[in-house]
PQR file with spaces between the fields and no chain letter, atoms N, CA, C, O and H, PARSE charges and radii, in Angstrom:
ATOM       1  N    MET     1       1.046   -0.859   -0.123 -0.4000 1.5000
ATOM       2  CA   MET     1      -0.081    0.026    0.037 -0.0000 2.0000
ATOM       3  C    MET     1       1.007    0.860    0.178  0.5500 1.7000
ATOM       4  O    MET     1       0.964    1.855   -0.547 -0.5500 1.4000
ATOM       5  N    LYS     2       2.027    0.748    0.937 -0.4000 1.5000
ATOM       6  CA   LYS     2       2.970    2.173    0.902 -0.0000 2.0000
ATOM       7  C    LYS     2       3.305    2.303   -0.562  0.5500 1.7000
ATOM       8  O    LYS     2       3.007    3.246   -1.295 -0.5500 1.4000
ATOM       9  H    LYS     2       2.063   -0.059    1.526  0.4000 1.0000
ATOM      10  N    LYS     3       3.932    1.275   -0.856 -0.4000 1.5000
ATOM      11  CA   LYS     3       4.880    1.555   -2.291 -0.0000 2.0000
ATOM      12  C    LYS     3       3.551    2.162   -3.497  0.5500 1.7000
ATOM      13  O    LYS     3       3.829    2.863   -4.470 -0.5500 1.4000
ATOM      14  H    LYS     3       4.174    0.509   -0.261  0.4000 1.0000
ATOM      15  N    GLN     4       2.550    1.838   -3.251 -0.4000 1.5000
ATOM      16  CA   GLN     4       1.497    2.306   -4.583 -0.0000 2.0000
ATOM      17  C    GLN     4       1.098    3.929   -4.145  0.5500 1.7000
ATOM      18  O    GLN     4       0.625    4.816   -4.856 -0.5500 1.4000
ATOM      19  H    GLN     4       2.324    1.269   -2.461  0.4000 1.0000
ATOM      20  N    PHE     5       1.483    3.958   -2.673 -0.4000 1.5000
ATOM      21  CA   PHE     5       0.807    5.790   -2.570 -0.0000 2.0000
ATOM      22  C    PHE     5       2.277    6.402   -3.303  0.5500 1.7000
ATOM      23  O    PHE     5       2.157    7.192   -4.239 -0.5500 1.4000
ATOM      24  H    PHE     5       1.867    3.238   -2.095  0.4000 1.0000
ATOM      25  N    LEU     6       3.187    6.131   -2.988 -0.4000 1.5000
ATOM      26  CA   LEU     6       4.635    6.480   -3.747 -0.0000 2.0000
ATOM      27  C    LEU     6       4.890    6.807   -4.995  0.5500 1.7000
ATOM      28  O    LEU     6       5.631    7.687   -5.433 -0.5500 1.4000
ATOM      29  H    LEU     6       3.283    5.488   -2.228  0.4000 1.0000
ATOM      30  N    ILE     7       3.913    5.677   -5.795 -0.4000 1.5000
ATOM      31  CA   ILE     7       4.012    5.983   -7.065 -0.0000 2.0000
ATOM      32  C    ILE     7       3.302    7.183   -7.624  0.5500 1.7000
ATOM      33  O    ILE     7       3.642    8.007   -8.473 -0.5500 1.4000
ATOM      34  H    ILE     7       3.312    4.962   -5.439  0.4000 1.0000
ATOM      35  N    VAL     8       1.822    6.987   -6.637 -0.4000 1.5000
ATOM      36  CA   VAL     8       1.198    7.926   -7.481 -0.0000 2.0000
ATOM      37  C    VAL     8       1.353    9.258   -6.870  0.5500 1.7000
ATOM      38  O    VAL     8       0.547   10.020   -7.404 -0.5500 1.4000
ATOM      39  H    VAL     8       1.547    6.317   -5.948  0.4000 1.0000
ATOM      40  N    LEU     9       2.003    9.805   -6.041 -0.4000 1.5000
ATOM      41  CA   LEU     9       2.270   10.955   -5.370 -0.0000 2.0000
ATOM      42  C    LEU     9       3.376   11.144   -6.508  0.5500 1.7000
ATOM      43  O    LEU     9       3.194   12.102   -7.260 -0.5500 1.4000
ATOM      44  H    LEU     9       2.658    9.186   -5.607  0.4000 1.0000
ATOM      45  N    SER    10       4.445   10.386   -6.714 -0.4000 1.5000
ATOM      46  CA   SER    10       5.844   10.683   -7.811 -0.0000 2.0000
ATOM      47  C    SER    10       5.384   11.331   -9.051  0.5500 1.7000
ATOM      48  O    SER    10       5.886   12.344   -9.539 -0.5500 1.4000
ATOM      49  H    SER    10       4.593    9.608   -6.104  0.4000 1.0000
ATOM      50  N    VAL    11       3.687   10.197   -9.848 -0.4000 1.5000
ATOM      51  CA   VAL    11       3.665   10.775  -10.891 -0.0000 2.0000
ATOM      52  C    VAL    11       2.881   12.410  -10.838  0.5500 1.7000
ATOM      53  O    VAL    11       3.124   13.297  -11.657 -0.5500 1.4000
ATOM      54  H    VAL    11       3.279    9.374   -9.451  0.4000 1.0000
ATOM      55  N    ILE    12       1.969   12.528   -9.747 -0.4000 1.5000
ATOM      56  CA   ILE    12       1.588   13.665   -9.621 -0.0000 2.0000
ATOM      57  C    ILE    12       2.407   14.950   -9.356  0.5500 1.7000
ATOM      58  O    ILE    12       2.017   16.082   -9.641 -0.5500 1.4000
ATOM      59  H    ILE    12       1.771   11.808   -9.082  0.4000 1.0000
ATOM      60  N    LEU    13       3.761   14.594   -8.691 -0.4000 1.5000
ATOM      61  CA   LEU    13       4.485   15.838   -8.235 -0.0000 2.0000
ATOM      62  C    LEU    13       4.877   15.965   -9.769  0.5500 1.7000
ATOM      63  O    LEU    13       4.668   17.014  -10.378 -0.5500 1.4000
ATOM      64  H    LEU    13       4.077   13.674   -8.459  0.4000 1.0000
ATOM      65  N    LEU    14       5.494   14.773  -10.410 -0.4000 1.5000
ATOM      66  CA   LEU    14       6.322   15.202  -11.731 -0.0000 2.0000
ATOM      67  C    LEU    14       5.516   15.574  -12.834  0.5500 1.7000
ATOM      68  O    LEU    14       6.178   16.026  -13.768 -0.5500 1.4000
ATOM      69  H    LEU    14       5.663   13.921   -9.915  0.4000 1.0000
ATOM      70  N    SER    15       4.153   15.521  -13.038 -0.4000 1.5000
ATOM      71  CA   SER    15       3.479   16.162  -14.232 -0.0000 2.0000
ATOM      72  C    SER    15       3.125   17.388  -13.539  0.5500 1.7000
ATOM      73  O    SER    15       3.172   18.384  -14.261 -0.5500 1.4000
ATOM      74  H    SER    15       3.615   15.154  -12.279  0.4000 1.0000
ATOM      75  N    SER    16       2.829   17.556  -12.497 -0.4000 1.5000
ATOM      76  CA   SER    16       3.081   19.555  -12.171 -0.0000 2.0000
ATOM      77  C    SER    16       3.933   20.034  -12.883  0.5500 1.7000
ATOM      78  O    SER    16       3.642   20.829  -13.777 -0.5500 1.4000
ATOM      79  H    SER    16       2.791   16.746  -11.911  0.4000 1.0000
ATOM      80  N    ALA    17       5.074   19.677  -12.649 -0.4000 1.5000
ATOM      81  CA   ALA    17       6.532   20.124  -13.203 -0.0000 2.0000
ATOM      82  C    ALA    17       6.612   20.369  -14.523  0.5500 1.7000
ATOM      83  O    ALA    17       7.257   21.250  -15.093 -0.5500 1.4000
ATOM      84  H    ALA    17       5.310   19.032  -11.923  0.4000 1.0000
ATOM      85  N    ALA    18       5.673   19.245  -15.130 -0.4000 1.5000
ATOM      86  CA   ALA    18       5.800   19.407  -16.645 -0.0000 2.0000
ATOM      87  C    ALA    18       5.950   21.014  -17.110  0.5500 1.7000
ATOM      88  O    ALA    18       5.580   21.968  -16.427 -0.5500 1.4000
ATOM      89  H    ALA    18       5.149   18.530  -14.668  0.4000 1.0000
ATOM      90  N    LEU    19       6.586   21.089  -18.442 -0.4000 1.5000
ATOM      91  CA   LEU    19       6.471   22.268  -19.451 -0.0000 2.0000
ATOM      92  C    LEU    19       5.198   22.608  -20.040  0.5500 1.7000
ATOM      93  O    LEU    19       5.139   21.696  -20.865 -0.5500 1.4000
ATOM      94  H    LEU    19       6.887   20.313  -18.997  0.4000 1.0000
ATOM      95  N    ALA    20       4.318   23.157  -20.176 -0.4000 1.5000
ATOM      96  CA   ALA    20       2.889   23.173  -20.783 -0.0000 2.0000
ATOM      97  C    ALA    20       2.393   24.541  -21.069  0.5500 1.7000
ATOM      98  O    ALA    20       2.755   25.554  -20.470 -0.5500 1.4000
ATOM      99  H    ALA    20       4.366   23.897  -19.506  0.4000 1.0000
ATOM     100  N    ALA    21       1.782   24.499  -21.755 -0.4000 1.5000
ATOM     101  CA   ALA    21       1.135   25.715  -22.175 -0.0000 2.0000
ATOM     102  C    ALA    21      -0.430   26.154  -21.479  0.5500 1.7000
ATOM     103  O    ALA    21      -1.327   25.336  -21.277 -0.5500 1.4000
ATOM     104  H    ALA    21       1.488   23.676  -22.242  0.4000 1.0000
ATOM     105  N    GLU    22      -0.502   27.418  -21.219 -0.4000 1.5000
ATOM     106  CA   GLU    22      -1.943   27.496  -20.103 -0.0000 2.0000
ATOM     107  C    GLU    22      -2.303   28.817  -20.805  0.5500 1.7000
ATOM     108  O    GLU    22      -1.724   29.546  -21.611 -0.5500 1.4000
ATOM     109  H    GLU    22       0.227   28.083  -21.383  0.4000 1.0000
ATOM     110  N    ASN    23      -3.462   28.831  -20.190 -0.4000 1.5000
ATOM     111  CA   ASN    23      -4.836   29.462  -20.156 -0.0000 2.0000
ATOM     112  C    ASN    23      -5.212   29.137  -21.944  0.5500 1.7000
ATOM     113  O    ASN    23      -5.447   30.098  -22.676 -0.5500 1.4000
ATOM     114  H    ASN    23      -3.932   28.239  -19.536  0.4000 1.0000
ATOM     115  N    LEU    24      -5.223   28.281  -22.272 -0.4000 1.5000
ATOM     116  CA   LEU    24      -6.028   28.315  -23.617 -0.0000 2.0000
ATOM     117  C    LEU    24      -7.229   28.468  -24.214  0.5500 1.7000
ATOM     118  O    LEU    24      -8.331   28.168  -23.755 -0.5500 1.4000
ATOM     119  H    LEU    24      -5.031   27.500  -21.677  0.4000 1.0000
ATOM     120  N    ARG    25      -6.924   29.023  -25.423 -0.4000 1.5000
ATOM     121  CA   ARG    25      -8.608   29.323  -25.862 -0.0000 2.0000
ATOM     122  C    ARG    25      -8.509   29.822  -27.259  0.5500 1.7000
ATOM     123  O    ARG    25      -7.689   30.548  -27.820 -0.5500 1.4000
ATOM     124  H    ARG    25      -6.028   29.267  -25.796  0.4000 1.0000
ATOM     125  N    LEU    26      -9.982   28.994  -27.797 -0.4000 1.5000
ATOM     126  CA   LEU    26     -10.190   29.021  -29.273 -0.0000 2.0000
ATOM     127  C    LEU    26      -9.673   30.534  -29.573  0.5500 1.7000
ATOM     128  O    LEU    26      -9.683   31.386  -28.685 -0.5500 1.4000
ATOM     129  H    LEU    26     -10.648   28.404  -27.342  0.4000 1.0000
ATOM     130  N    ASN    27      -9.119   30.862  -31.194 -0.4000 1.5000
ATOM     131  CA   ASN    27      -9.539   32.210  -31.661 -0.0000 2.0000
ATOM     132  C    ASN    27     -10.678   32.494  -32.369  0.5500 1.7000
ATOM     133  O    ASN    27     -11.063   31.980  -33.419 -0.5500 1.4000
ATOM     134  H    ASN    27      -9.112   30.170  -31.916  0.4000 1.0000
ATOM     135  N    PRO    28     -11.370   33.668  -31.467 -0.5600 1.5000
ATOM     136  CA   PRO    28     -12.103   34.432  -31.950  0.2800 2.0000
ATOM     137  C    PRO    28     -12.930   34.672  -32.842  0.5500 1.7000
ATOM     138  O    PRO    28     -14.159   34.600  -32.837 -0.5500 1.4000
ATOM     139  N    LYS    29     -12.082   35.013  -33.756 -0.4000 1.5000
ATOM     140  CA   LYS    29     -11.909   35.768  -35.007 -0.0000 2.0000
ATOM     141  C    LYS    29     -12.001   34.722  -36.018  0.5500 1.7000
ATOM     142  O    LYS    29     -12.070   35.022  -37.210 -0.5500 1.4000
ATOM     143  H    LYS    29     -11.084   35.072  -33.761  0.4000 1.0000
ATOM     144  N    LEU    30     -12.006   33.498  -35.615 -0.4000 1.5000
ATOM     145  CA   LEU    30     -12.140   31.888  -36.598 -0.0000 2.0000
ATOM     146  C    LEU    30     -13.592   32.305  -37.965  0.5500 1.7000
ATOM     147  O    LEU    30     -14.658   32.752  -37.541 -0.5500 1.4000
ATOM     148  H    LEU    30     -11.950   33.254  -34.647  0.4000 1.0000
ATOM     149  N    ASP    31     -13.482   32.178  -38.818 -0.4000 1.5000
ATOM     150  CA   ASP    31     -14.929   32.229  -40.002 -0.0000 2.0000
ATOM     151  C    ASP    31     -14.940   30.683  -40.680  0.5500 1.7000
ATOM     152  O    ASP    31     -14.147   30.123  -41.436 -0.5500 1.4000
ATOM     153  H    ASP    31     -12.617   31.815  -39.163  0.4000 1.0000
ATOM     154  N    TYR    32     -15.842   30.376  -40.239 -0.4000 1.5000
ATOM     155  CA   TYR    32     -16.131   28.669  -40.812 -0.0000 2.0000
ATOM     156  C    TYR    32     -17.018   28.769  -41.826  0.5500 1.7000
ATOM     157  O    TYR    32     -17.625   27.814  -42.309 -0.5500 1.4000
ATOM     158  H    TYR    32     -16.487   30.831  -39.624  0.4000 1.0000
ATOM     159  N    THR    33     -17.130   30.112  -42.228 -0.4000 1.5000
ATOM     160  CA   THR    33     -17.950   30.009  -43.153 -0.0000 2.0000
ATOM     161  C    THR    33     -17.314   30.396  -44.992  0.5500 1.7000
ATOM     162  O    THR    33     -17.843   30.711  -46.058 -0.5500 1.4000
ATOM     163  H    THR    33     -16.637   30.889  -41.836  0.4000 1.0000
ATOM     164  N    SER    34     -15.618   30.072  -44.381 -0.4000 1.5000
ATOM     165  CA   SER    34     -14.832   30.901  -45.346 -0.0000 2.0000
ATOM     166  C    SER    34     -13.315   30.038  -45.619  0.5500 1.7000
ATOM     167  O    SER    34     -12.756   29.692  -44.579 -0.5500 1.4000
ATOM     168  H    SER    34     -15.189   29.815  -43.515  0.4000 1.0000
ATOM     169  N    ASP    35     -12.702   29.715  -46.761 -0.4000 1.5000
ATOM     170  CA   ASP    35     -11.809   28.759  -46.185 -0.0000 2.0000
ATOM     171  C    ASP    35     -10.461   30.180  -46.359  0.5500 1.7000
ATOM     172  O    ASP    35      -9.570   30.263  -47.205 -0.5500 1.4000
ATOM     173  H    ASP    35     -13.157   29.996  -47.606  0.4000 1.0000
ATOM     174  N    SER    36     -10.783   31.111  -45.231 -0.4000 1.5000
ATOM     175  CA   SER    36      -9.176   32.313  -44.979 -0.0000 2.0000
ATOM     176  C    SER    36      -8.127   31.761  -44.106  0.5500 1.7000
ATOM     177  O    SER    36      -8.006   30.602  -43.709 -0.5500 1.4000
ATOM     178  H    SER    36     -11.507   31.044  -44.544  0.4000 1.0000
ATOM     179  N    GLN    37      -7.612   32.479  -43.945 -0.4000 1.5000
ATOM     180  CA   GLN    37      -6.381   32.182  -42.860 -0.0000 2.0000
ATOM     181  C    GLN    37      -6.427   33.458  -41.814  0.5500 1.7000
ATOM     182  O    GLN    37      -6.016   34.609  -41.963 -0.5500 1.4000
ATOM     183  H    GLN    37      -7.710   33.420  -44.267  0.4000 1.0000
ATOM     184  N    ASP    38      -7.146   32.755  -40.592 -0.4000 1.5000
ATOM     185  CA   ASP    38      -7.638   33.728  -39.754 -0.0000 2.0000
ATOM     186  C    ASP    38      -6.533   33.867  -38.271  0.5500 1.7000
ATOM     187  O    ASP    38      -6.788   34.618  -37.329 -0.5500 1.4000
ATOM     188  H    ASP    38      -7.479   31.820  -40.472  0.4000 1.0000
ATOM     189  N    GLY    39      -5.623   33.200  -38.330 -0.4000 1.5000
ATOM     190  CA   GLY    39      -4.531   33.223  -37.243 -0.0000 2.0000
ATOM     191  C    GLY    39      -4.844   31.799  -36.663  0.5500 1.7000
ATOM     192  O    GLY    39      -5.901   31.203  -36.867 -0.5500 1.4000
ATOM     193  H    GLY    39      -5.416   32.590  -39.095  0.4000 1.0000
ATOM     194  N    PRO    40      -3.976   31.408  -36.042 -0.5600 1.5000
ATOM     195  CA   PRO    40      -3.578   30.287  -35.403  0.2800 2.0000
ATOM     196  C    PRO    40      -5.152   30.187  -34.715  0.5500 1.7000
ATOM     197  O    PRO    40      -5.923   31.117  -34.481 -0.5500 1.4000
ATOM     198  N    LEU    41      -5.371   28.504  -34.444 -0.4000 1.5000
ATOM     199  CA   LEU    41      -6.865   28.231  -33.623 -0.0000 2.0000
ATOM     200  C    LEU    41      -6.923   28.418  -32.730  0.5500 1.7000
ATOM     201  O    LEU    41      -7.906   29.017  -32.294 -0.5500 1.4000
ATOM     202  H    LEU    41      -4.745   27.748  -34.634  0.4000 1.0000
ATOM     203  N    ILE    42      -5.685   27.928  -31.751 -0.4000 1.5000
ATOM     204  CA   ILE    42      -5.918   28.126  -30.204 -0.0000 2.0000
ATOM     205  C    ILE    42      -4.438   28.858  -29.948  0.5500 1.7000
ATOM     206  O    ILE    42      -3.469   28.587  -30.658 -0.5500 1.4000
ATOM     207  H    ILE    42      -4.887   27.441  -32.105  0.4000 1.0000
ATOM     208  N    THR    43      -4.385   29.708  -28.973 -0.4000 1.5000
ATOM     209  CA   THR    43      -3.750   30.770  -28.392 -0.0000 2.0000
ATOM     210  C    THR    43      -3.920   30.466  -26.870  0.5500 1.7000
ATOM     211  O    THR    43      -4.915   30.035  -26.287 -0.5500 1.4000
ATOM     212  H    THR    43      -5.172   29.928  -28.396  0.4000 1.0000
ATOM     213  N    GLY    44      -2.416   30.877  -26.268 -0.4000 1.5000
ATOM     214  CA   GLY    44      -2.619   30.973  -24.866 -0.0000 2.0000
ATOM     215  C    GLY    44      -1.021   31.380  -24.255  0.5500 1.7000
ATOM     216  O    GLY    44      -0.028   31.632  -24.937 -0.5500 1.4000
ATOM     217  H    GLY    44      -1.608   31.227  -26.741  0.4000 1.0000
ATOM     218  N    ASP    45      -1.107   31.359  -23.071 -0.4000 1.5000
ATOM     219  CA   ASP    45       0.859   31.337  -22.181 -0.0000 2.0000
ATOM     220  C    ASP    45       1.471   30.818  -22.501  0.5500 1.7000
ATOM     221  O    ASP    45       1.038   29.685  -22.713 -0.5500 1.4000
ATOM     222  H    ASP    45      -1.914   31.154  -22.517  0.4000 1.0000
ATOM     223  N    HIS    46       2.571   30.968  -22.758 -0.4000 1.5000
ATOM     224  CA   HIS    46       3.497   29.419  -22.622 -0.0000 2.0000
ATOM     225  C    HIS    46       3.482   28.902  -23.519  0.5500 1.7000
ATOM     226  O    HIS    46       4.013   27.794  -23.453 -0.5500 1.4000
ATOM     227  H    HIS    46       2.923   31.888  -22.586  0.4000 1.0000
ATOM     228  N    MET    47       3.041   29.212  -24.566 -0.4000 1.5000
ATOM     229  CA   MET    47       2.687   28.525  -25.437 -0.0000 2.0000
ATOM     230  C    MET    47       4.114   27.365  -26.501  0.5500 1.7000
ATOM     231  O    MET    47       3.946   26.351  -27.179 -0.5500 1.4000
ATOM     232  H    MET    47       2.609   30.112  -24.619  0.4000 1.0000
ATOM     233  N    GLU    48       5.406   28.173  -26.169 -0.4000 1.5000
ATOM     234  CA   GLU    48       6.576   27.983  -26.869 -0.0000 2.0000
ATOM     235  C    GLU    48       7.156   26.801  -25.678  0.5500 1.7000
ATOM     236  O    GLU    48       7.764   25.785  -26.014 -0.5500 1.4000
ATOM     237  H    GLU    48       5.542   28.997  -25.619  0.4000 1.0000
ATOM     238  N    GLU    49       6.922   27.063  -24.641 -0.4000 1.5000
ATOM     239  CA   GLU    49       7.768   26.052  -23.763 -0.0000 2.0000
ATOM     240  C    GLU    49       7.485   24.484  -23.823  0.5500 1.7000
ATOM     241  O    GLU    49       8.080   23.679  -23.108 -0.5500 1.4000
ATOM     242  H    GLU    49       6.428   27.888  -24.368  0.4000 1.0000
ATOM     243  N    GLY    50       6.735   24.221  -24.541 -0.4000 1.5000
ATOM     244  CA   GLY    50       6.297   22.889  -24.574 -0.0000 2.0000
ATOM     245  C    GLY    50       6.387   21.876  -25.337  0.5500 1.7000
ATOM     246  O    GLY    50       6.258   20.655  -25.257 -0.5500 1.4000
ATOM     247  H    GLY    50       6.251   24.875  -25.122  0.4000 1.0000
ATOM     248  N    ALA    51       6.807   23.173  -26.611 -0.4000 1.5000
ATOM     249  CA   ALA    51       7.294   22.174  -28.086 -0.0000 2.0000
ATOM     250  C    ALA    51       8.809   21.762  -27.817  0.5500 1.7000
ATOM     251  O    ALA    51       9.567   22.450  -27.133 -0.5500 1.4000
ATOM     252  H    ALA    51       6.912   24.166  -26.676  0.4000 1.0000
ATOM     253  N    LEU    52       9.153   20.615  -28.402 -0.4000 1.5000
ATOM     254  CA   LEU    52      10.339   20.375  -28.600 -0.0000 2.0000
ATOM     255  C    LEU    52      10.262   20.045  -30.391  0.5500 1.7000
ATOM     256  O    LEU    52       9.557   19.477  -31.225 -0.5500 1.4000
ATOM     257  H    LEU    52       8.537   20.056  -28.958  0.4000 1.0000
ATOM     258  N    THR    53      11.429   20.788  -30.273 -0.4000 1.5000
ATOM     259  CA   THR    53      11.874   20.407  -32.094 -0.0000 2.0000
ATOM     260  C    THR    53      12.401   18.897  -32.370  0.5500 1.7000
ATOM     261  O    THR    53      13.276   18.332  -31.714 -0.5500 1.4000
ATOM     262  H    THR    53      12.002   21.250  -29.595  0.4000 1.0000
ATOM     263  N    GLY    54      11.582   18.279  -33.641 -0.4000 1.5000
ATOM     264  CA   GLY    54      11.342   17.557  -33.733 -0.0000 2.0000
ATOM     265  C    GLY    54      10.485   15.962  -33.529  0.5500 1.7000
ATOM     266  O    GLY    54      10.539   14.824  -33.996 -0.5500 1.4000
ATOM     267  H    GLY    54      10.872   18.739  -34.174  0.4000 1.0000
ATOM     268  N    LYS    55       9.611   16.829  -32.408 -0.4000 1.5000
ATOM     269  CA   LYS    55       8.991   15.714  -31.671 -0.0000 2.0000
ATOM     270  C    LYS    55       7.424   15.885  -31.507  0.5500 1.7000
ATOM     271  O    LYS    55       7.026   16.901  -30.937 -0.5500 1.4000
ATOM     272  H    LYS    55       9.567   17.753  -32.029  0.4000 1.0000
ATOM     273  N    PRO    56       6.453   14.895  -32.000 -0.5600 1.5000
ATOM     274  CA   PRO    56       5.043   15.153  -32.069  0.2800 2.0000
ATOM     275  C    PRO    56       4.674   15.929  -30.768  0.5500 1.7000
ATOM     276  O    PRO    56       4.932   15.582  -29.616 -0.5500 1.4000
ATOM     277  N    ASN    57       3.972   17.126  -31.213 -0.4000 1.5000
ATOM     278  CA   ASN    57       3.542   17.947  -29.770 -0.0000 2.0000
ATOM     279  C    ASN    57       2.284   17.333  -29.427  0.5500 1.7000
ATOM     280  O    ASN    57       2.094   16.587  -30.387 -0.5500 1.4000
ATOM     281  H    ASN    57       3.762   17.408  -32.149  0.4000 1.0000
ATOM     282  N    TYR    58       1.060   17.157  -28.440 -0.4000 1.5000
ATOM     283  CA   TYR    58       0.092   16.411  -28.461 -0.0000 2.0000
ATOM     284  C    TYR    58      -0.600   17.884  -27.652  0.5500 1.7000
ATOM     285  O    TYR    58       0.063   18.738  -27.063 -0.5500 1.4000
ATOM     286  H    TYR    58       1.214   17.763  -27.660  0.4000 1.0000
ATOM     287  N    LEU    59      -1.914   17.870  -27.808 -0.4000 1.5000
ATOM     288  CA   LEU    59      -3.047   18.811  -27.333 -0.0000 2.0000
ATOM     289  C    LEU    59      -3.810   17.700  -26.066  0.5500 1.7000
ATOM     290  O    LEU    59      -3.752   16.583  -26.579 -0.5500 1.4000
ATOM     291  H    LEU    59      -2.452   17.176  -28.287  0.4000 1.0000
ATOM     292  N    ILE    60      -4.351   17.599  -24.929 -0.4000 1.5000
ATOM     293  CA   ILE    60      -5.174   17.082  -24.121 -0.0000 2.0000
ATOM     294  C    ILE    60      -6.565   18.151  -24.045  0.5500 1.7000
ATOM     295  O    ILE    60      -6.177   19.318  -23.996 -0.5500 1.4000
ATOM     296  H    ILE    60      -4.397   18.507  -24.513  0.4000 1.0000
ATOM     297  N    PHE    61      -7.647   18.061  -24.030 -0.4000 1.5000
ATOM     298  CA   PHE    61      -8.714   18.984  -23.438 -0.0000 2.0000
ATOM     299  C    PHE    61      -9.473   17.825  -22.557  0.5500 1.7000
ATOM     300  O    PHE    61     -10.004   16.769  -22.904 -0.5500 1.4000
ATOM     301  H    PHE    61      -7.961   17.113  -24.071  0.4000 1.0000
ATOM     302  N    TYR    62      -9.343   18.316  -21.552 -0.4000 1.5000
ATOM     303  CA   TYR    62     -10.347   17.460  -20.504 -0.0000 2.0000
ATOM     304  C    TYR    62     -11.809   18.421  -20.088  0.5500 1.7000
ATOM     305  O    TYR    62     -11.645   19.640  -20.022 -0.5500 1.4000
ATOM     306  H    TYR    62      -8.912   19.173  -21.271  0.4000 1.0000
ATOM     307  N    GLY    63     -12.844   18.003  -19.888 -0.4000 1.5000
ATOM     308  CA   GLY    63     -13.578   18.809  -19.060 -0.0000 2.0000
ATOM     309  C    GLY    63     -14.358   18.313  -18.564  0.5500 1.7000
ATOM     310  O    GLY    63     -14.402   17.142  -18.941 -0.5500 1.4000
ATOM     311  H    GLY    63     -12.977   17.014  -19.942  0.4000 1.0000
ATOM     312  N    GLU    64     -15.315   18.613  -17.631 -0.4000 1.5000
ATOM     313  CA   GLU    64     -16.590   18.076  -17.163 -0.0000 2.0000
ATOM     314  C    GLU    64     -17.984   18.790  -17.506  0.5500 1.7000
ATOM     315  O    GLU    64     -17.808   19.929  -17.938 -0.5500 1.4000
ATOM     316  H    GLU    64     -15.280   19.564  -17.325  0.4000 1.0000
ATOM     317  N    GLY    65     -19.023   18.486  -17.438 -0.4000 1.5000
ATOM     318  CA   GLY    65     -20.174   19.596  -17.750 -0.0000 2.0000
ATOM     319  C    GLY    65     -21.299   18.773  -16.860  0.5500 1.7000
ATOM     320  O    GLY    65     -22.444   19.211  -16.754 -0.5500 1.4000
ATOM     321  H    GLY    65     -19.166   17.561  -17.087  0.4000 1.0000
């Protein structure tokens, strides 16, 4: 039981220290009726900190309703 607790605690601590973007939001100027370049789809703070050159970058959205 103690070993499982330490594993869960270490995963939580390591994941909180991961580099990632914050305050993600959709671009409010997107026009879905045309095929125009309206800027980036998603913007946010610290967007460049989570990206690694040459590696795939993933977005994970989680929400409860």
